[in-house]
MMTF fields as JSON, N, C-alpha, C and O atoms, coordinates in Angstrom:
{
  "mmtfVersion": "1.0.0",
  "mmtfProducer": "UNKNOWN",
  "numBonds": 327,
  "numAtoms": 328,
  "numGroups": 82,
  "numChains": 1,
  "numModels": 1,
  "chainsPerModel": [1],
  "groupsPerChain": [82],
  "chainIdList": ["A"],
  "bondAtomList": [4, 2, 8, 6, 12, 10, 16, 14, 20, 18, 24, 22, 28, 26, 32, 30, 36, 34, 40, 38, 44, 42, 48, 46, 52, 50, 56, 54, 60, 58, 64, 62, 68, 66, 72, 70, 76, 74, 80, 78, 84, 82, 88, 86, 92, 90, 96, 94, 100, 98, 104, 102, 108, 106, 112, 110, 116, 114, 120, 118, 124, 122, 128, 126, 132, 130, 136, 134, 140, 138, 144, 142, 148, 146, 152, 150, 156, 154, 160, 158, 164, 162, 168, 166, 172, 170, 176, 174, 180, 178, 184, 182, 188, 186, 192, 190, 196, 194, 200, 198, 204, 202, 208, 206, 212, 210, 216, 214, 220, 218, 224, 222, 228, 226, 232, 230, 236, 234, 240, 238, 244, 242, 248, 246, 252, 250, 256, 254, 260, 258, 264, 262, 268, 266, 272, 270, 276, 274, 280, 278, 284, 282, 288, 286, 292, 290, 296, 294, 300, 298, 304, 302, 308, 306, 312, 310, 316, 314, 320, 318, 324, 322],
  "bondOrderList": [1, 1, 1, 1, 1, 1, 1, 1, 1, 1, 1, 1, 1, 1, 1, 1, 1, 1, 1, 1, 1, 1, 1, 1, 1, 1, 1, 1, 1, 1, 1, 1, 1, 1, 1, 1, 1, 1, 1, 1, 1, 1, 1, 1, 1, 1, 1, 1, 1, 1, 1, 1, 1, 1, 1, 1, 1, 1, 1, 1, 1, 1, 1, 1, 1, 1, 1, 1, 1, 1, 1, 1, 1, 1, 1, 1, 1, 1, 1, 1, 1],
  "groupList": [{"groupName": "MET", "atomNameList": ["N", "CA", "C", "O"], "elementList": ["N", "C", "C", "O"], "formalChargeList": [0, 0, 0, 0], "bondAtomList": [1, 0, 2, 1, 3, 2], "bondOrderList": [1, 1, 2], "singleLetterCode": "M", "chemCompType": "L-PEPTIDE LINKING"}, {"groupName": "VAL", "atomNameList": ["N", "CA", "C", "O"], "elementList": ["N", "C", "C", "O"], "formalChargeList": [0, 0, 0, 0], "bondAtomList": [1, 0, 2, 1, 3, 2], "bondOrderList": [1, 1, 2], "singleLetterCode": "V", "chemCompType": "L-PEPTIDE LINKING"}, {"groupName": "ARG", "atomNameList": ["N", "CA", "C", "O"], "elementList": ["N", "C", "C", "O"], "formalChargeList": [0, 0, 0, 0], "bondAtomList": [1, 0, 2, 1, 3, 2], "bondOrderList": [1, 1, 2], "singleLetterCode": "R", "chemCompType": "L-PEPTIDE LINKING"}, {"groupName": "THR", "atomNameList": ["N", "CA", "C", "O"], "elementList": ["N", "C", "C", "O"], "formalChargeList": [0, 0, 0, 0], "bondAtomList": [1, 0, 2, 1, 3, 2], "bondOrderList": [1, 1, 2], "singleLetterCode": "T", "chemCompType": "L-PEPTIDE LINKING"}, {"groupName": "GLN", "atomNameList": ["N", "CA", "C", "O"], "elementList": ["N", "C", "C", "O"], "formalChargeList": [0, 0, 0, 0], "bondAtomList": [1, 0, 2, 1, 3, 2], "bondOrderList": [1, 1, 2], "singleLetterCode": "Q", "chemCompType": "L-PEPTIDE LINKING"}, {"groupName": "TYR", "atomNameList": ["N", "CA", "C", "O"], "elementList": ["N", "C", "C", "O"], "formalChargeList": [0, 0, 0, 0], "bondAtomList": [1, 0, 2, 1, 3, 2], "bondOrderList": [1, 1, 2], "singleLetterCode": "Y", "chemCompType": "L-PEPTIDE LINKING"}, {"groupName": "LEU", "atomNameList": ["N", "CA", "C", "O"], "elementList": ["N", "C", "C", "O"], "formalChargeList": [0, 0, 0, 0], "bondAtomList": [1, 0, 2, 1, 3, 2], "bondOrderList": [1, 1, 2], "singleLetterCode": "L", "chemCompType": "L-PEPTIDE LINKING"}, {"groupName": "GLU", "atomNameList": ["N", "CA", "C", "O"], "elementList": ["N", "C", "C", "O"], "formalChargeList": [0, 0, 0, 0], "bondAtomList": [1, 0, 2, 1, 3, 2], "bondOrderList": [1, 1, 2], "singleLetterCode": "E", "chemCompType": "L-PEPTIDE LINKING"}, {"groupName": "HIS", "atomNameList": ["N", "CA", "C", "O"], "elementList": ["N", "C", "C", "O"], "formalChargeList": [0, 0, 0, 0], "bondAtomList": [1, 0, 2, 1, 3, 2], "bondOrderList": [1, 1, 2], "singleLetterCode": "H", "chemCompType": "L-PEPTIDE LINKING"}, {"groupName": "LYS", "atomNameList": ["N", "CA", "C", "O"], "elementList": ["N", "C", "C", "O"], "formalChargeList": [0, 0, 0, 0], "bondAtomList": [1, 0, 2, 1, 3, 2], "bondOrderList": [1, 1, 2], "singleLetterCode": "K", "chemCompType": "L-PEPTIDE LINKING"}, {"groupName": "ALA", "atomNameList": ["N", "CA", "C", "O"], "elementList": ["N", "C", "C", "O"], "formalChargeList": [0, 0, 0, 0], "bondAtomList": [1, 0, 2, 1, 3, 2], "bondOrderList": [1, 1, 2], "singleLetterCode": "A", "chemCompType": "L-PEPTIDE LINKING"}, {"groupName": "ASN", "atomNameList": ["N", "CA", "C", "O"], "elementList": ["N", "C", "C", "O"], "formalChargeList": [0, 0, 0, 0], "bondAtomList": [1, 0, 2, 1, 3, 2], "bondOrderList": [1, 1, 2], "singleLetterCode": "N", "chemCompType": "L-PEPTIDE LINKING"}, {"groupName": "PRO", "atomNameList": ["N", "CA", "C", "O"], "elementList": ["N", "C", "C", "O"], "formalChargeList": [0, 0, 0, 0], "bondAtomList": [1, 0, 2, 1, 3, 2], "bondOrderList": [1, 1, 2], "singleLetterCode": "P", "chemCompType": "L-PEPTIDE LINKING"}, {"groupName": "GLY", "atomNameList": ["N", "CA", "C", "O"], "elementList": ["N", "C", "C", "O"], "formalChargeList": [0, 0, 0, 0], "bondAtomList": [1, 0, 2, 1, 3, 2], "bondOrderList": [1, 1, 2], "singleLetterCode": "G", "chemCompType": "PEPTIDE LINKING"}, {"groupName": "ASP", "atomNameList": ["N", "CA", "C", "O"], "elementList": ["N", "C", "C", "O"], "formalChargeList": [0, 0, 0, 0], "bondAtomList": [1, 0, 2, 1, 3, 2], "bondOrderList": [1, 1, 2], "singleLetterCode": "D", "chemCompType": "L-PEPTIDE LINKING"}, {"groupName": "ILE", "atomNameList": ["N", "CA", "C", "O"], "elementList": ["N", "C", "C", "O"], "formalChargeList": [0, 0, 0, 0], "bondAtomList": [1, 0, 2, 1, 3, 2], "bondOrderList": [1, 1, 2], "singleLetterCode": "I", "chemCompType": "L-PEPTIDE LINKING"}, {"groupName": "SER", "atomNameList": ["N", "CA", "C", "O"], "elementList": ["N", "C", "C", "O"], "formalChargeList": [0, 0, 0, 0], "bondAtomList": [1, 0, 2, 1, 3, 2], "bondOrderList": [1, 1, 2], "singleLetterCode": "S", "chemCompType": "L-PEPTIDE LINKING"}, {"groupName": "PHE", "atomNameList": ["N", "CA", "C", "O"], "elementList": ["N", "C", "C", "O"], "formalChargeList": [0, 0, 0, 0], "bondAtomList": [1, 0, 2, 1, 3, 2], "bondOrderList": [1, 1, 2], "singleLetterCode": "F", "chemCompType": "L-PEPTIDE LINKING"}],
  "groupTypeList": [0, 1, 2, 3, 4, 1, 5, 6, 3, 7, 7, 4, 8, 9, 3, 6, 3, 8, 6, 10, 9, 1, 2, 11, 4, 12, 0, 10, 7, 6, 1, 2, 7, 6, 6, 10, 9, 13, 6, 8, 7, 11, 1, 13, 9, 14, 15, 16, 13, 9, 3, 10, 0, 9, 11, 6, 17, 9, 15, 2, 10, 3, 13, 13, 12, 3, 14, 6, 16, 3, 11, 6, 14, 8, 5, 6, 5, 13, 13, 12, 9, 9],
  "groupIdList": [1, 2, 3, 4, 5, 6, 7, 8, 9, 10, 11, 12, 13, 14, 15, 16, 17, 18, 19, 20, 21, 22, 23, 24, 25, 26, 27, 28, 29, 30, 31, 32, 33, 34, 35, 36, 37, 38, 39, 40, 41, 42, 43, 44, 45, 46, 47, 48, 49, 50, 51, 52, 53, 54, 55, 56, 57, 58, 59, 60, 61, 62, 63, 64, 65, 66, 67, 68, 69, 70, 71, 72, 73, 74, 75, 76, 77, 78, 79, 80, 81, 82],
  "secStructList": [7, 7, 7, 7, 7, 7, 7, 7, 7, 6, 6, 2, 2, 2, 2, 2, 2, 2, 2, 2, 2, 2, 2, 6, 1, 7, 2, 2, 2, 2, 2, 2, 2, 2, 2, 2, 2, 2, 2, 2, 2, 6, 6, 6, 7, 7, 7, 1, 1, 2, 2, 2, 2, 2, 2, 2, 6, 6, 6, 6, 7, 7, 7, 7, 7, 1, 7, 4, 4, 4, 1, 7, 2, 2, 2, 2, 6, 7, 7, 7, 7, 7],
  "xCoordList": [81.461, 79.754, 79.846, 80.685, 79.218, 79.846, 77.761, 76.678, 78.177, 76.265, 76.404, 77.082, 75.326, 74.509, 72.746, 72.035, 72.462, 70.656, 70.572, 71.538, 69.07, 67.63, 66.527, 66.051, 66.161, 64.429, 63.759, 63.993, 62.454, 61.422, 60.527, 60.318, 59.151, 57.966, 57.93, 58.656, 56.009, 55.608, 55.615, 56.151, 55.091, 54.269, 55.415, 55.355, 56.251, 57.605, 57.712, 56.996, 58.423, 58.788, 58.038, 58.551, 56.328, 56.25, 56.337, 56.434, 56.271, 55.927, 57.192, 57.157, 58.062, 59.476, 59.679, 60.485, 58.689, 59.107, 57.931, 58.226, 57.12, 56.075, 56.664, 56.682, 57.198, 58.161, 59.363, 59.72, 60.449, 61.457, 60.376, 60.627, 60.035, 58.373, 58.844, 59.543, 58.248, 57.627, 58.433, 58.341, 59.321, 60.579, 61.913, 62.931, 61.768, 62.297, 63.822, 64.749, 64.088, 65.64, 65.308, 64.29, 66.904, 66.98, 66.61, 67.081, 65.816, 65.433, 66.425, 66.539, 67.53, 68.632, 69.637, 70.595, 69.135, 69.564, 68.382, 68.516, 67.063, 65.835, 66.029, 65.563, 66.876, 66.73, 67.847, 67.688, 68.82, 69.935, 69.632, 69.763, 69.264, 68.917, 67.8, 67.965, 66.812, 66.281, 66.532, 65.863, 67.678, 68.02, 69.226, 69.497, 69.763, 70.561, 69.743, 69.866, 68.606, 67.9, 67.683, 67.691, 67.53, 66.544, 68.207, 68.405, 69.117, 70.635, 70.727, 71.168, 70.093, 71.048, 70.042, 70.533, 68.489, 67.59, 68.538, 68.892, 68.876, 68.795, 70.272, 70.527, 71.272, 72.948, 72.52, 71.704, 73.402, 73.612, 72.099, 72.038, 71.24, 70.396, 70.957, 71.21, 71.085, 71.142, 70.729, 69.678, 71.286, 70.551, 71.284, 71.08, 72.083, 72.675, 71.987, 72.153, 71.271, 70.288, 70.459, 69.799, 71.736, 72.127, 71.325, 71.423, 70.002, 68.963, 68.04, 67.495, 67.268, 66.674, 67.135, 66.486, 68.567, 68.74, 68.665, 67.897, 69.409, 69.251, 67.903, 67.716, 66.967, 65.571, 64.473, 63.433, 65.274, 65.062, 65.766, 65.097, 66.829, 68.055, 67.177, 67.53, 66.105, 65.762, 64.633, 64.474, 63.686, 62.566, 62.902, 62.094, 63.596, 64.229, 63.549, 63.049, 63.493, 62.928, 63.629, 64.824, 63.248, 63.938, 62.781, 61.58, 63.386, 62.918, 62.72, 63.736, 61.783, 61.569, 62.379, 62.814, 62.261, 62.83, 64.063, 64.743, 64.359, 65.506, 66.919, 68.098, 65.985, 66.208, 66.856, 67.183, 66.858, 66.437, 67.715, 67.483, 68.767, 70.068, 70.224, 71.124, 69.753, 70.01, 69.148, 69.454, 67.815, 66.192, 66.192, 65.425, 66.396, 66.213, 65.604, 64.661, 66.257, 65.273, 63.819, 62.904, 64.045, 62.143, 61.271, 60.055, 62.024, 61.105, 60.988, 60.181, 62.222, 61.797, 60.97, 59.971, 61.578, 60.726, 59.757, 58.876, 59.823, 59.176, 59.296, 58.442, 60.551, 61.545, 61.152, 60.132, 61.739, 61.503, 62.208, 63.059, 62.302, 63.649, 64.146, 63.676, 65.203, 66.506, 66.702, 67.617],
  "yCoordList": [207.681, 207.255, 206.903, 207.536, 205.909, 205.145, 205.475, 205.179, 206.111, 206.491, 204.944, 204.414, 204.529, 203.577, 203.703, 204.442, 203.319, 203.132, 202.406, 201.788, 202.285, 201.522, 201.87, 203.002, 200.909, 201.277, 200.69, 199.679, 202.002, 201.917, 201.809, 202.011, 201.436, 201.05, 202.588, 203.369, 202.784, 204.465, 204.748, 205.817, 203.933, 203.923, 203.799, 204.713, 203.136, 203.483, 204.696, 205.477, 205.388, 206.578, 208.277, 209.388, 207.766, 208.428, 208.726, 209.851, 207.144, 207.065, 207.918, 208.693, 207.799, 208.426, 209.787, 210.501, 210.312, 211.698, 212.169, 213.034, 211.705, 212.437, 212.41, 213.367, 211.423, 211.244, 211.965, 212.344, 212.367, 213.06, 214.559, 215.023, 214.825, 216.341, 216.316, 217.017, 215.422, 215.477, 215.794, 216.626, 215.078, 214.858, 216.076, 216.199, 216.78, 218.2, 217.81, 218.515, 216.552, 216.06, 215.399, 214.896, 215.747, 214.944, 213.445, 212.606, 213.149, 211.362, 210.91, 210.004, 211.003, 209.856, 209.819, 209.053, 211.101, 210.791, 209.843, 209.352, 210.007, 209.026, 207.227, 206.193, 207.445, 206.339, 205.471, 204.333, 206.143, 205.515, 205.243, 204.134, 206.213, 205.736, 204.637, 203.991, 204.38, 203.433, 201.913, 200.906, 202.142, 200.873, 200.697, 199.516, 201.463, 200.928, 200.089, 198.911, 201.322, 200.372, 198.766, 197.773, 198.605, 197.088, 196.071, 194.861, 197.19, 195.796, 195.365, 194.229, 196.612, 196.488, 195.2, 194.396, 195.141, 194.023, 192.89, 192.086, 192.852, 191.656, 191.076, 190.119, 191.688, 191.605, 190.487, 190.743, 188.91, 188.047, 186.697, 185.667, 186.987, 186.122, 185.093, 185.439, 183.388, 182.604, 182.482, 181.847, 182.966, 182.505, 181.443, 181.263, 180.937, 179.496, 178.297, 177.649, 178.122, 177.139, 176.161, 175.149, 176.785, 175.973, 175.403, 174.283, 176.904, 176.127, 175.636, 175.04, 175.705, 175.006, 173.153, 172.157, 173.411, 171.509, 171.323, 170.443, 172.086, 171.615, 171.372, 171.018, 171.743, 171.471, 170.586, 170.272, 170.159, 168.919, 168.026, 167.059, 168.061, 167.006, 166.857, 165.882, 167.66, 167.32, 166.514, 165.479, 166.991, 166.581, 164.667, 163.936, 164.557, 163.043, 162.697, 161.603, 164.26, 164.265, 163.41, 163.669, 162.625, 161.612, 161.31, 161.391, 160.898, 160.85, 161.644, 162.303, 161.814, 163.2, 162.384, 161.257, 163.638, 162.741, 161.979, 162.267, 161.621, 161.136, 161.93, 161.583, 163.437, 163.673, 165.421, 166.436, 165.295, 166.097, 167.503, 168.32, 167.264, 167.812, 167.923, 168.755, 167.441, 168.137, 169.01, 169.707, 168.696, 169.554, 170.209, 169.454, 171.189, 171.869, 172.848, 173.139, 173.738, 174.433, 174.522, 175.29, 173.204, 172.939, 172.428, 172.255, 172.297, 171.955, 172.965, 172.88, 174.092, 175.328, 176.459, 177.166, 176.314, 177.399, 177.284, 178.136, 175.877, 174.923, 175.688, 176.293, 175.616, 175.878, 174.429, 173.923, 173.772, 172.789, 171.369, 171.632, 170.531, 169.196, 168.688, 168.365, 168.569, 168.563, 167.127, 166.73],
  "zCoordList": [101.552, 101.342, 100.33, 99.69, 99.649, 98.306, 97.817, 98.323, 96.772, 95.531, 94.871, 93.99, 95.852, 94.466, 94.044, 94.725, 93.476, 92.53, 93.385, 93.834, 93.927, 94.302, 93.453, 93.368, 92.862, 92.469, 93.617, 94.28, 93.706, 94.003, 93.844, 92.648, 94.664, 94.208, 94.448, 95.062, 93.212, 93.396, 95.118, 95.409, 96.305, 97.025, 98.0, 98.822, 98.161, 99.058, 98.476, 99.103, 97.312, 97.327, 97.511, 97.372, 97.958, 97.767, 99.233, 99.723, 100.122, 101.683, 102.044, 103.0, 101.438, 101.84, 101.502, 102.098, 100.189, 100.062, 101.435, 102.26, 101.443, 102.991, 104.015, 104.789, 104.197, 105.914, 106.001, 107.116, 104.435, 104.456, 104.671, 105.784, 104.443, 104.471, 106.183, 106.915, 106.28, 108.006, 108.836, 109.739, 108.527, 109.555, 108.94, 109.622, 107.811, 107.936, 107.496, 107.895, 106.58, 106.848, 105.015, 104.539, 104.277, 103.162, 103.016, 103.784, 102.086, 101.845, 101.683, 102.508, 100.912, 101.428, 102.514, 102.616, 103.584, 105.121, 106.37, 107.491, 105.187, 106.092, 105.497, 105.975, 104.334, 103.604, 104.412, 104.854, 104.485, 105.378, 106.832, 107.349, 107.389, 108.72, 109.014, 110.049, 108.323, 107.488, 107.325, 107.553, 106.876, 106.181, 107.59, 107.807, 108.292, 109.237, 110.222, 110.556, 110.701, 111.966, 111.121, 111.848, 109.882, 109.465, 109.392, 109.502, 109.168, 109.266, 110.121, 110.296, 111.502, 112.724, 113.426, 114.219, 112.982, 113.296, 112.98, 113.843, 111.928, 111.126, 111.085, 110.354, 111.905, 111.827, 113.043, 113.93, 112.863, 113.77, 113.468, 114.139, 112.556, 112.442, 111.158, 110.004, 111.909, 110.705, 109.683, 109.592, 108.584, 107.332, 106.175, 104.974, 107.005, 106.829, 106.405, 105.371, 107.266, 107.381, 108.463, 108.701, 109.23, 110.263, 111.295, 111.796, 111.71, 112.644, 112.478, 113.407, 110.727, 110.253, 110.5, 110.818, 110.156, 109.859, 111.413, 111.801, 112.418, 113.749, 114.609, 115.773, 113.443, 114.328, 114.041, 114.621, 112.507, 111.648, 112.448, 112.812, 112.798, 113.428, 114.871, 115.535, 115.448, 117.168, 116.98, 117.627, 115.98, 115.356, 114.55, 113.978, 114.695, 113.53, 112.662, 112.4, 111.878, 110.272, 109.393, 109.252, 108.881, 108.134, 107.026, 107.287, 105.57, 104.791, 103.486, 103.265, 102.552, 101.979, 100.389, 100.154, 99.602, 98.055, 97.844, 98.829, 97.521, 97.04, 96.047, 95.989, 95.152, 94.868, 95.773, 95.159, 96.858, 97.178, 96.307, 95.415, 96.956, 96.776, 95.761, 95.641, 94.39, 93.281, 92.326, 91.358, 93.011, 92.663, 93.54, 94.137, 94.426, 95.264, 95.237, 95.974, 94.03, 93.244, 93.119, 93.415, 92.45, 92.382, 93.716, 93.804, 94.44, 95.741, 97.086, 98.011, 96.852, 97.363, 96.198, 96.335, 95.446, 94.381, 93.605, 93.494, 92.778, 92.1, 91.077, 90.43, 90.959, 89.432, 88.735, 89.204, 87.801, 87.248, 87.41, 88.26, 87.216, 87.962, 87.089, 85.998, 87.525, 86.522, 86.306, 85.585]
}
């Protein structure tokens, strides 16, 4: 096992504490169990953007800003333009 530190909101900590008590198991064990379940559900999902690009190609999306590659953060997250 590898020791790590994670910051939780007060509500998350309260919920984990309660659930661990109800299940009569250590909180660390519960966190590992819930994390494993969440990771299992997300393994294999495309996070590269390939699916989005394929869908844009299918609908023949064209146009858009000419500075998209330079100002991607601006268009995605509202950051300042370069």
